[in-house]
DRENLUM-168179 format. One line per 10 residues: their letters; for each residue x, y negated, z of N, C-alpha, C. Coordinates in pm, whole numbers. Layout:
# DRENLUM-168179
A	X:Y:Z:X:Y:Z:X:Y:Z  ...
//
This chain:
# DRENLUM-168179
XXXXXXXXXX	5537:-644:-1266:5586:-748:-1358:5537:-885:-1312  5629:-980:-1301:5590:-1117:-1266:5530:-1190:-1385  5565:-1148:-1507:5517:-1215:-1627:5472:-1108:-1726  5343:-1106:-1756:5293:-1003:-1846:5179:-1056:-1931  5155:-986:-2042:5044:-1018:-2132:4970:-889:-2162  4840:-890:-2140:4754:-778:-2178:4674:-820:-2300  4691:-747:-2409:4628:-782:-2536:4486:-727:-2539  4388:-816:-2549:4247:-777:-2552:4198:-760:-2695  4253:-838:-2788:4215:-833:-2928:4212:-972:-2987  4217:-981:-3121:4224:-1109:-3193:4335:-1193:-3132
XXXXXXXXXX	4302:-1310:-3076:4403:-1392:-3008:4377:-1396:-2859  4298:-1302:-2809:4259:-1300:-2668:4360:-1219:-2588  4425:-1287:-2494:4531:-1226:-2414:4511:-1267:-2269  4526:-1171:-2179:4524:-1200:-2036:4668:-1214:-1990  4703:-1332:-1942:4840:-1363:-1900:4848:-1363:-1748  4953:-1300:-1698:4985:-1308:-1556:5124:-1367:-1543  5129:-1487:-1491:5255:-1559:-1474:5269:-1590:-1326  5341:-1506:-1254:5349:-1521:-1110:5209:-1509:-1050  5171:-1608:-972:5039:-1607:-910:4928:-1657:-1000  4959:-1698:-1122:4859:-1755:-1213:4807:-1647:-1308
XXXXXXXXXX	4676:-1650:-1329:4611:-1562:-1426:4538:-1649:-1527  4579:-1637:-1653:4526:-1722:-1760:4469:-1634:-1871  4371:-1686:-1940:4312:-1619:-2055:4329:-1709:-2177  4360:-1648:-2292:4371:-1726:-2415:4256:-1690:-2510  4206:-1788:-2581:4114:-1773:-2694:4014:-1659:-2677  3915:-1676:-2589:3827:-1564:-2554:3732:-1522:-2666  3754:-1402:-2719:3671:-1343:-2825:3631:-1203:-2780  3504:-1188:-2741:3455:-1062:-2686:3347:-998:-2773  3328:-1047:-2894:3232:-984:-2984:3268:-837:-3004  3166:-756:-3028:3187:-613:-3050:3195:-582:-3199
XXXXXXXXXX	3242:-464:-3229:3252:-419:-3368:3116:-436:-3437  3119:-499:-3553:2997:-519:-3631:2929:-652:-3607  2963:-722:-3497:2904:-853:-3473:2979:-961:-3551  2907:-1065:-3586:2964:-1170:-3670:3021:-1286:-3588  3139:-1331:-3629:3197:-1455:-3577:3168:-1564:-3678  3121:-1678:-3630:3085:-1789:-3717:3200:-1888:-3723  3241:-1921:-3847:3365:-1994:-3870:3343:-2134:-3926  3219:-2179:-3931:3190:-2311:-3984:3170:-2310:-4134  3107:-2418:-4185:3080:-2433:-4329:2998:-2314:-4382  2915:-2255:-4296:2833:-2142:-4337:2907:-2011:-4349
XXXXXXXXXX	3033:-2007:-4310:3115:-1887:-4324:3109:-1804:-4196  3116:-1673:-4214:3123:-1583:-4099:3203:-1461:-4139  3243:-1383:-4040:3319:-1261:-4064:3278:-1159:-3960  3255:-1035:-4001:3204:-931:-3912:3322:-857:-3847  3322:-852:-3716:3434:-791:-3645:3443:-640:-3674  3564:-591:-3692:3582:-449:-3722:3654:-373:-3610  3679:-435:-3497:3743:-369:-3383:3663:-396:-3257  3694:-321:-3151:3635:-345:-3019:3737:-417:-2931  3694:-517:-2855:3787:-576:-2758:3820:-477:-2649  3940:-485:-2596:3983:-391:-2491:3914:-419:-2359
XXXXXXXXXX	3875:-543:-2334:3808:-582:-2211:3692:-674:-2244  3595:-680:-2156:3486:-776:-2165:3494:-876:-2052  3410:-978:-2055:3414:-1079:-1947:3400:-1019:-1808  3318:-912:-1794:3299:-851:-1663:3419:-773:-1613  3515:-748:-1700:3636:-674:-1662:3750:-765:-1618  3731:-895:-1632:3841:-988:-1607:3860:-1015:-1458  3984:-1036:-1415:4007:-1085:-1279:3969:-1232:-1269  3977:-1287:-1151:3956:-1430:-1132:4061:-1508:-1212  4015:-1610:-1283:4103:-1685:-1372:4140:-1820:-1312  4266:-1861:-1337:4309:-1996:-1302:4283:-2093:-1416
XXXXXXXXXX	4273:-2042:-1538:4250:-2130:-1651:4237:-2052:-1780  4188:-2121:-1882:4174:-2067:-2017:4246:-2163:-2111  4330:-2109:-2198:4396:-2189:-2301:4328:-2156:-2433  4265:-2257:-2492:4186:-2239:-2614:4247:-2321:-2726  4294:-2252:-2830:4362:-2323:-2939:4265:-2405:-3023  4143:-2355:-3044:4044:-2429:-3120:3910:-2360:-3107  3806:-2425:-3159:3670:-2380:-3135:3611:-2314:-3259  3678:-2208:-3308:3620:-2119:-3408:3557:-2000:-3337  3461:-1935:-3403:3387:-1827:-3340:3467:-1701:-3312  3586:-1688:-3373:3672:-1574:-3340:3773:-1609:-3231
XXXXXXXXXX	3757:-1728:-3171:3845:-1770:-3061:3766:-1809:-2937  3643:-1852:-2956:3552:-1877:-2844:3413:-1843:-2897  3361:-1726:-2857:3239:-1678:-2918:3119:-1696:-2825  3004:-1653:-2872:2880:-1671:-2796:2879:-1588:-2668  2953:-1477:-2665:2962:-1399:-2540:3045:-1476:-2438  3156:-1535:-2482:3236:-1618:-2391:3154:-1736:-2341  3080:-1798:-2430:2999:-1914:-2391:2896:-1875:-2286  2841:-1756:-2297:2734:-1715:-2208:2786:-1659:-2076  2905:-1594:-2078:2942:-1513:-1962:3067:-1558:-1887  3147:-1647:-1945:3265:-1692:-1871:3225:-1795:-1766
XXXXXXXXXX	3297:-1800:-1654:3263:-1897:-1549:3283:-2040:-1599  3192:-2127:-1568:3193:-2262:-1623:3275:-2361:-1541  3328:-2313:-1426:3408:-2402:-1344:3558:-2379:-1361  3597:-2288:-1451:3739:-2262:-1475:3792:-2365:-1574  3909:-2426:-1549:3964:-2521:-1644:3985:-2456:-1782  3937:-2523:-1886:3963:-2481:-2024:4049:-2590:-2088  4172:-2555:-2122:4268:-2650:-2176:4268:-2633:-2328  4231:-2739:-2398:4205:-2726:-2540:4219:-2861:-2608  4176:-2869:-2733:4181:-2997:-2804:4070:-3089:-2753  4083:-3216:-2783:3981:-3310:-2736:3844:-3285:-2797
XXXXXXXXXX	3833:-3259:-2930:3700:-3229:-2983:3639:-3103:-2922  3720:-3000:-2902:3668:-2877:-2841:3622:-2903:-2698  3697:-2984:-2623:3659:-3013:-2485:3526:-3088:-2479  3503:-3177:-2575:3375:-3249:-2577:3259:-3151:-2598  3276:-3056:-2690:3170:-2960:-2715:3151:-2868:-2595  3260:-2823:-2535:3249:-2737:-2418:3179:-2808:-2302  3206:-2937:-2288:3137:-3015:-2184:2987:-3018:-2210  2949:-3032:-2336:2807:-3027:-2370:2747:-2890:-2338  2830:-2785:-2344:2785:-2650:-2308:2799:-2625:-2158  2829:-2729:-2081:2835:-2725:-1935:2957:-2651:-1881
XXXXXXXXXX	3065:-2651:-1958:3194:-2610:-1903:3258:-2736:-1846  3226:-2761:-1720:3257:-2891:-1662:3404:-2918:-1639  3488:-2814:-1640:3631:-2834:-1616:3712:-2834:-1746  3645:-2843:-1861:3718:-2849:-1989:3801:-2976:-1995  3925:-2963:-2042:4017:-3076:-2053:4075:-3081:-2193  4058:-3193:-2261:4109:-3210:-2395:4248:-3272:-2394  4339:-3214:-2473:4477:-3259:-2478:4514:-3299:-2621  4584:-3409:-2633:4649:-3442:-2759:4787:-3375:-2761  4849:-3370:-2880:4984:-3315:-2890:5076:-3381:-2788  5150:-3300:-2716:5252:-3334:-2616:5193:-3375:-2481
XXXXXXXXXX	5061:-3384:-2469:5002:-3405:-2337:5004:-3274:-2259  5008:-3283:-2126:5016:-3162:-2046:4928:-3170:-1923  4906:-3053:-1866:4833:-3036:-1740:4917:-2942:-1654  4924:-2968:-1524:4999:-2883:-1433:4902:-2819:-1333  4904:-2686:-1327:4831:-2611:-1226:4928:-2576:-1114  4879:-2578:-990:4969:-2555:-877:4913:-2450:-782  5005:-2372:-728:4980:-2280:-619:5094:-2298:-519  5080:-2252:-396:5190:-2267:-301:5319:-2207:-356  5421:-2290:-368:5552:-2245:-410:5570:-2227:-560  5466:-2253:-642:5482:-2234:-785:5390:-2328:-863
XXXXXXXXXX	5424:-2346:-989:5344:-2433:-1076:5344:-2375:-1216  5243:-2416:-1293:5232:-2377:-1433:5194:-2501:-1513  5286:-2542:-1601:5263:-2658:-1686:5220:-2609:-1825  5107:-2661:-1873:5057:-2627:-2007:5065:-2753:-2092  5143:-2747:-2199:5162:-2862:-2288:5104:-2828:-2425  5021:-2917:-2478:4969:-2900:-2613:5078:-2938:-2714  5096:-2854:-2815:5195:-2881:-2919:5127:-2868:-3055  5189:-2921:-3160:5122:-2926:-3290:5088:-2788:-3347  4977:-2783:-3419:4936:-2668:-3500:4858:-2724:-3618  4868:-2658:-3732:4801:-2705:-3854:4724:-2589:-3914
XXXXXXXXXX	4592:-2585:-3889:4509:-2471:-3925:4466:-2481:-4072  4566:-2473:-4162:4537:-2479:-4304:4649:-2547:-4379  4637:-2554:-4511:4741:-2619:-4592:4752:-2767:-4559  4861:-2826:-4601:4884:-2970:-4578:4764:-3049:-4628  4716:-3138:-4544:4602:-3221:-4578:4470:-3152:-4552  4454:-3029:-4602:4328:-2956:-4588:4297:-2925:-4442  4400:-2907:-4359:4376:-2871:-4219:4291:-2976:-4148  4291:-3098:-4198:4212:-3204:-4134:4062:-3179:-4145  4021:-3096:-4240:3879:-3065:-4256:3836:-2947:-4170  3931:-2883:-4103:3903:-2770:-4016:3909:-2816:-3870
XXXXXXXXXX	3859:-2735:-3777:3862:-2778:-3637:4004:-2814:-3591  4013:-2922:-3514:4142:-2958:-3454:4196:-2839:-3376  4326:-2813:-3391:4389:-2693:-3336:4515:-2732:-3261  4548:-2657:-3158:4672:-2682:-3087:4746:-2551:-3061  4878:-2560:-3061:4960:-2458:-2999:4981:-2499:-2854  5053:-2418:-2779:5077:-2455:-2640:5206:-2395:-2589  5266:-2467:-2497:5383:-2420:-2423:5341:-2406:-2277  5363:-2286:-2220:5333:-2262:-2080:5467:-2243:-2008  5491:-2324:-1906:5616:-2319:-1830:5585:-2286:-1684  5625:-2166:-1643:5601:-2122:-1506:5726:-2145:-1423
XXXXXXXXXX	5707:-2210:-1306:5815:-2234:-1212:5777:-2177:-1076  5878:-2124:-1008:5859:-2074:-871:5976:-2120:-786  5944:-2167:-665:6046:-2213:-570:6140:-2315:-634  6083:-2403:-716:6159:-2511:-777:6244:-2471:-896  6240:-2344:-938:6321:-2298:-1050:6234:-2251:-1166  6279:-2280:-1289:6207:-2235:-1408:6221:-2083:-1421  6110:-2015:-1444:6110:-1869:-1453:6076:-1818:-1592  5981:-1884:-1661:5947:-1837:-1795:5887:-1950:-1876  5929:-1958:-2002:5870:-2054:-2097:5808:-1973:-2211  5678:-1988:-2229:5601:-1913:-2328:5543:-2009:-2430
XXXXXXXXXX	5561:-1975:-2558:5501:-2053:-2667:5389:-1971:-2730  5269:-2030:-2739:5156:-1969:-2808:5134:-2051:-2935  5149:-1987:-3050:5149:-2064:-3175:5013:-2123:-3207  4903:-2057:-3164:4772:-2098:-3212:4758:-2067:-3360  4638:-2089:-3413:4614:-2065:-3555:4677:-2179:-3634  4792:-2155:-3691:4863:-2259:-3764:4925:-2201:-3889  4944:-2284:-3989:5033:-2253:-4098:5173:-2299:-4059  5275:-2246:-4129:5410:-2294:-4103:5434:-2419:-4186  5435:-2532:-4117:5470:-2659:-4179:5586:-2717:-4098  5704:-2705:-4152:5824:-2738:-4076:5820:-2878:-4018
XXXXXXXXXX	5775:-2972:-4096:5776:-3111:-4048:5691:-3126:-3923  5577:-3056:-3918:5487:-3067:-3803:5538:-2990:-3682  5607:-2877:-3706:5642:-2785:-3597:5785:-2799:-3547  5872:-2865:-3622:6014:-2864:-3585:6042:-2935:-3454  5949:-3023:-3410:5971:-3094:-3285:5957:-3002:-3163  5888:-2889:-3181:5864:-2799:-3068:5996:-2747:-3011  6082:-2681:-3091:6209:-2636:-3032:6300:-2750:-2993  6286:-2865:-3060:6369:-2980:-3023:6335:-3027:-2882  6207:-3030:-2848:6165:-3078:-2716:6183:-2974:-2607  6165:-2847:-2641:6157:-2745:-2536:6276:-2652:-2532
XXXXXXXXXX	6364:-2656:-2631:6484:-2575:-2624:6453:-2427:-2615  6517:-2359:-2522:6503:-2214:-2511:6359:-2173:-2480  6308:-2080:-2560:6176:-2022:-2538:6197:-1874:-2509  6142:-1828:-2397:6160:-1689:-2356:6073:-1595:-2438  5948:-1634:-2462:5855:-1545:-2530:5758:-1626:-2615  5705:-1561:-2719:5610:-1626:-2807:5497:-1530:-2840  5372:-1578:-2829:5256:-1509:-2885:5234:-1568:-3023  5250:-1486:-3126:5255:-1532:-3264:5127:-1493:-3337  5047:-1594:-3375:4922:-1570:-3449:4955:-1546:-3595  4917:-1429:-3644:4946:-1391:-3782:4815:-1366:-3858
XXXXXXXXXX	4813:-1270:-3946:4690:-1227:-4013:4672:-1277:-4155  4741:-1387:-4191:4721:-1441:-4324:4574:-1465:-4354  4505:-1532:-4263:4362:-1556:-4277:4334:-1641:-4400  4235:-1597:-4477:4194:-1674:-4596:4047:-1710:-4584  4019:-1841:-4604:3884:-1893:-4609:3870:-1974:-4737  3766:-1945:-4814:3743:-2015:-4941:3868:-2012:-5029  3940:-1899:-5023:4059:-1881:-5107:4184:-1946:-5053  4175:-2016:-4941:4291:-2086:-4885:4351:-2007:-4769  4484:-2006:-4763:4553:-1947:-4649:4548:-2046:-4533  4487:-2005:-4421:4470:-2097:-4308:4542:-2054:-4181
XXXXXXXXXX	4599:-1932:-4179:4690:-1893:-4071:4812:-1828:-4133  4915:-1811:-4055:5042:-1761:-4108:5031:-1617:-4156  5095:-1590:-4269:5120:-1452:-4311:5259:-1413:-4262  5305:-1296:-4304:5433:-1245:-4253:5551:-1339:-4283  5569:-1387:-4407:5683:-1477:-4432:5677:-1605:-4348  5557:-1663:-4334:5548:-1785:-4253:5571:-1755:-4106  5523:-1639:-4059:5549:-1601:-3920:5698:-1586:-3894  5770:-1528:-3991:5915:-1517:-3978:5982:-1654:-3976  5932:-1744:-4059:5989:-1878:-4063:5973:-1949:-3928  5855:-1935:-3866:5834:-1997:-3736:5920:-1929:-3629
XXXXXXXXXX	5929:-1797:-3634:6012:-1726:-3537:6158:-1771:-3547  6205:-1790:-3668:6344:-1835:-3686:6361:-1980:-3640  6258:-2061:-3654:6266:-2199:-3608:6274:-2206:-3456  6193:-2126:-3389:6182:-2133:-3242:6285:-2045:-3173  6319:-1930:-3232:6417:-1835:-3177:6382:-1789:-3036  6260:-1739:-3013:6228:-1685:-2880:6300:-1554:-2857  6316:-1518:-2732:6381:-1392:-2698:6285:-1273:-2702  6155:-1301:-2702:6055:-1195:-2717:5943:-1249:-2805  5902:-1171:-2905:5797:-1210:-2999:5687:-1105:-2992  5567:-1148:-2954:5452:-1057:-2944:5351:-1099:-3050
XXXXXXXXXX	5338:-1023:-3159:5242:-1061:-3264:5100:-1027:-3225  5007:-1119:-3250:4864:-1100:-3224:4787:-1157:-3341  4651:-1142:-3338:4564:-1206:-3438:4599:-1156:-3579  4571:-1026:-3605:4616:-973:-3734:4523:-872:-3799  4426:-811:-3729:4348:-707:-3798:4203:-698:-3754  4153:-792:-3676:4020:-776:-3617:3906:-815:-3711  3933:-894:-3813:3830:-943:-3904:3874:-927:-4049  3779:-906:-4142:3816:-892:-4283:3881:-1016:-4343  3863:-1133:-4281:3929:-1253:-4334:4079:-1251:-4307  4126:-1157:-4222:4270:-1140:-4201:4320:-1047:-4313
XXXXXXXXXX	4398:-1101:-4403:4439:-1028:-4523:4580:-972:-4518  4661:-1015:-4422:4801:-973:-4420:4824:-881:-4301  4848:-752:-4323:4859:-658:-4210:4985:-681:-4128  4978:-638:-4002:5091:-651:-3912:5214:-580:-3968  5194:-472:-4041:5308:-396:-4094:5398:-482:-4182  5342:-581:-4251:5425:-668:-4334:5521:-749:-4248  5470:-802:-4136:5558:-878:-4046:5662:-787:-3983  5620:-669:-3939:5715:-578:-3873:5825:-535:-3970  5791:-518:-4097:5893:-481:-4195:5994:-593:-4214  5945:-716:-4227:6037:-830:-4243:6122:-848:-4118
XXXXXXXXXX	6058:-843:-4003:6131:-865:-3877:6233:-754:-3854  6195:-631:-3889:6284:-518:-3866:6412:-524:-3946  6407:-596:-4057:6526:-610:-4142:6600:-740:-4115  6563:-810:-4008:6621:-942:-3979:6699:-942:-3850  6759:-1055:-3821:6835:-1072:-3697:6743:-1077:-3575  6609:-1088:-3595:6514:-1096:-3485:6452:-961:-3450  6500:-854:-3511:6437:-723:-3492:6425:-685:-3345  6529:-712:-3267:6528:-673:-3127:6434:-753:-3040  6386:-868:-3092:6298:-953:-3013:6151:-915:-3027  6115:-843:-3134:5975:-818:-3163:5923:-704:-3076
XXXXXXXXXX	5807:-729:-3014:5743:-629:-2928:5596:-617:-2965  5560:-527:-3057:5418:-508:-3088:5344:-459:-2964  5215:-495:-2955:5134:-456:-2840:4997:-416:-2891  4949:-299:-2848:4817:-253:-2889:4709:-309:-2800  4585:-309:-2851:4473:-355:-2770:4464:-272:-2643  4454:-340:-2530:4449:-275:-2400:4585:-251:-2338  4692:-277:-2413:4828:-255:-2363:4881:-382:-2297  4966:-362:-2197:5030:-472:-2127:5179:-470:-2157  5234:-587:-2189:5375:-599:-2221:5439:-701:-2126  5560:-673:-2085:5638:-766:-2003:5686:-879:-2093
XXXXXXXX	5661:-1003:-2053:5702:-1117:-2133:5847:-1159:-2107  5904:-1113:-1998:6038:-1155:-1963:6140:-1086:-2054  6229:-1161:-2117:6337:-1097:-2190:6426:-1018:-2096  6515:-940:-2152:6605:-857:-2070:6684:-944:-1972  6726:-1062:-2018:6796:-1157:-1931:6724:-1290:-1943  6671:-1340:-1833:6601:-1467:-1837:6697:-1578:-1876  6644:-1679:-1946:6728:-1784:-1999:6771:-1883:-1891  6694:-1893:-1782:6727:-1991:-1683:6722:-1927:-1546
//
């Protein structure tokens, strides 16, 4: 497979896009260990990650949606190589730099970075995400979604959207499909996470709303059952999607499983 995703757990995915190997939101805590979520809050992990840092291949980069403990944990901080580019929000990049991740790069919405190899390139663009209800998200860590565009021999091969931890707020997110048009695949953060009684990530109905807004040809749901703060099971999304026009696009993936990101017919 030229384009694949191996699901490690939570929002941690190993991506292979041509010659590029990328990691998303590294969370390697073990079952029973606590992830720290800020404001004195924590949640104890109830699953095992499929891979650990020592199992990873050489990485070209890490895409980090935000700096919560279930997306970048103390194991990642201690064991990931510090010279690998980490593409993330500006506040997260400042903190990572203090932790001696010298290649951390902070992006504002719509800013991008291009990685290059002979004959191919990978463009990573930060796109809006709102980690909480309207207004309230400003009190939580700055968060980004991302668009990854892989090109080989001058031709576009795959466009991947990673939602990041976001609520569905149409006004904030509608510019994404307007700017990027056809999306081949999407990693969709679900779980209906609740903190202090507030919904801070998408539940099944909001996930469906975003899927309908973006209309990707392949939808891979992630971030749904690893912590008790995730209140909305994957089955709710699968039930809604299965009864919708997007049923054929949804591809569930188990921890440790690899899925082809390419739709049956590439868009370009």
